[in-house]
SEVO-437077 format. One record per residue: residue number from 1; chain; x, y, z of N, C-alpha, C in turn. Coordinates in Angstrom, 1 decimal. Example, Ala and Ser with C-alpha at 12.3 -4.5 7.8 and 13.67 -1.06 7.14 Angstrom:
% SEVO-437077
[1; "A"; [13.2; -5.7; 7.8]; [12.3; -4.5; 7.8]; [13.2; -3.3; 7.8]] [2; "A"; [12.8; -2.2; 7.1]; [13.7; -1.1; 7.1]; [12.9; 0.0; 7.9]] 
//
This chain:
% SEVO-437077
[1; "A"; [167.9; 129.8; 127.3]; [167.6; 130.9; 126.3]; [166.2; 130.9; 125.8]] [2; "A"; [165.3; 130.0; 126.4]; [163.9; 130.0; 126.0]; [163.2; 131.3; 126.2]] [3; "A"; [163.6; 132.0; 127.4]; [163.0; 133.2; 127.7]; [163.3; 134.4; 126.7]] [4; "A"; [164.4; 134.2; 126.0]; [164.8; 135.2; 125.0]; [164.2; 135.0; 123.6]] [5; "A"; [163.3; 134.1; 123.4]; [162.8; 133.7; 122.1]; [162.6; 134.9; 121.2]] [6; "A"; [163.2; 135.0; 120.1]; [163.0; 136.0; 119.1]; [163.9; 137.3; 119.4]] [7; "A"; [164.4; 137.4; 120.6]; [165.2; 138.6; 120.9]; [166.7; 138.3; 121.2]] [8; "A"; [167.1; 137.1; 121.1]; [168.4; 136.7; 121.4]; [169.4; 137.0; 120.3]] [9; "A"; [170.5; 137.6; 120.6]; [171.5; 138.0; 119.6]; [172.8; 137.4; 120.0]] [10; "A"; [173.3; 136.4; 119.3]; [174.5; 135.7; 119.7]; [175.7; 136.5; 119.7]] [11; "A"; [175.7; 137.5; 118.8]; [176.9; 138.4; 118.7]; [177.0; 139.3; 119.9]] [12; "A"; [175.8; 139.8; 120.3]; [175.8; 140.7; 121.5]; [176.2; 139.8; 122.8]] [13; "A"; [175.7; 138.6; 122.8]; [176.0; 137.7; 123.9]; [177.5; 137.4; 124.0]] [14; "A"; [178.1; 137.1; 122.8]; [179.6; 136.8; 122.8]; [180.4; 138.0; 123.2]] [15; "A"; [180.0; 139.2; 122.7]; [180.7; 140.4; 123.0]; [180.6; 140.8; 124.5]] [16; "A"; [179.4; 140.7; 125.0]; [179.2; 141.0; 126.4]; [180.1; 140.0; 127.3]] [17; "A"; [180.1; 138.8; 127.0]; [180.9; 137.8; 127.7]; [182.3; 138.1; 127.7]] [18; "A"; [182.8; 138.4; 126.5]; [184.2; 138.8; 126.3]; [184.6; 140.0; 127.1]] [19; "A"; [183.8; 141.0; 127.2]; [184.1; 142.2; 127.9]; [184.0; 142.0; 129.5]] [20; "A"; [183.0; 141.2; 129.9]; [182.7; 141.3; 131.3]; [183.1; 140.0; 132.1]] [21; "A"; [183.2; 138.9; 131.5]; [183.5; 137.7; 132.3]; [185.0; 137.6; 132.7]] [22; "A"; [185.9; 138.3; 132.1]; [187.3; 138.3; 132.5]; [187.6; 138.9; 133.8]] [23; "A"; [186.7; 139.8; 134.3]; [187.0; 140.6; 135.5]; [186.3; 140.0; 136.7]] [24; "A"; [186.9; 140.1; 137.8]; [186.4; 139.5; 139.0]; [185.2; 140.3; 139.5]] [25; "A"; [185.1; 141.6; 139.2]; [184.1; 142.5; 139.7]; [182.8; 142.6; 138.8]] [26; "A"; [182.8; 141.9; 137.7]; [181.6; 141.9; 136.8]; [181.2; 140.5; 136.4]] [27; "A"; [179.9; 140.4; 136.1]; [179.3; 139.2; 135.6]; [178.5; 139.5; 134.3]] [28; "A"; [178.3; 138.5; 133.5]; [177.4; 138.6; 132.4]; [176.3; 137.6; 132.4]] [29; "A"; [175.1; 138.1; 132.2]; [173.9; 137.3; 132.2]; [173.1; 137.6; 131.0]] [30; "A"; [172.8; 136.7; 130.1]; [172.0; 136.9; 129.0]; [170.5; 136.9; 129.5]] [31; "A"; [169.8; 137.9; 129.2]; [168.4; 138.0; 129.6]; [167.6; 139.0; 128.8]] [32; "A"; [166.4; 139.1; 129.1]; [165.5; 140.0; 128.4]; [165.0; 141.1; 129.3]] [33; "A"; [165.4; 142.4; 129.0]; [165.1; 143.5; 129.8]; [163.6; 143.7; 129.9]] [34; "A"; [162.9; 143.2; 128.9]; [161.4; 143.3; 128.9]; [160.7; 142.3; 129.8]] [35; "A"; [161.5; 141.5; 130.4]; [161.1; 140.5; 131.4]; [161.9; 140.6; 132.7]] [36; "A"; [161.8; 141.8; 133.4]; [162.7; 142.0; 134.5]; [162.6; 141.0; 135.6]] [37; "A"; [161.5; 140.4; 135.8]; [161.4; 139.4; 136.9]; [162.3; 138.2; 136.6]] [38; "A"; [162.4; 137.8; 135.4]; [163.3; 136.7; 135.1]; [164.8; 137.1; 135.3]] [39; "A"; [165.1; 138.4; 135.1]; [166.5; 138.8; 135.4]; [166.8; 138.8; 136.9]] [40; "A"; [165.9; 139.4; 137.7]; [166.0; 139.4; 139.1]; [166.1; 138.1; 139.7]] [41; "A"; [165.4; 137.1; 139.2]; [165.4; 135.7; 139.7]; [166.6; 134.9; 139.3]] [42; "A"; [167.4; 135.4; 138.4]; [168.6; 134.7; 138.0]; [169.6; 134.6; 139.1]] [43; "A"; [170.1; 133.4; 139.3]; [171.0; 133.1; 140.5]; [172.2; 134.0; 140.5]] [44; "A"; [172.8; 134.2; 139.3]; [174.0; 135.1; 139.2]; [173.7; 136.5; 139.6]] [45; "A"; [172.6; 137.0; 139.1]; [172.1; 138.4; 139.4]; [171.9; 138.5; 140.9]] [46; "A"; [171.1; 137.6; 141.5]; [170.8; 137.6; 142.9]; [172.0; 137.6; 143.8]] [47; "A"; [173.0; 136.8; 143.4]; [174.2; 136.6; 144.1]; [175.1; 137.9; 144.2]] [48; "A"; [174.9; 138.7; 143.2]; [175.8; 139.9; 143.1]; [175.1; 141.2; 143.2]] [49; "A"; [173.9; 141.2; 143.5]; [173.2; 142.5; 143.8]; [173.6; 143.0; 145.1]] [50; "A"; [173.7; 144.3; 145.2]; [174.0; 144.9; 146.5]; [172.7; 145.0; 147.3]] 
//
């Protein structure tokens, strides 16, 4: 979570996980959209990109 310093919201994280982690077709990754490179380099994201 270091990459999210100052922009991390635990409520949003918990809600996203609750909605998306139950399904086989979706994944949840906490990240910072203002740092797209860190999102693309995430193992879970890379594994599930088309």
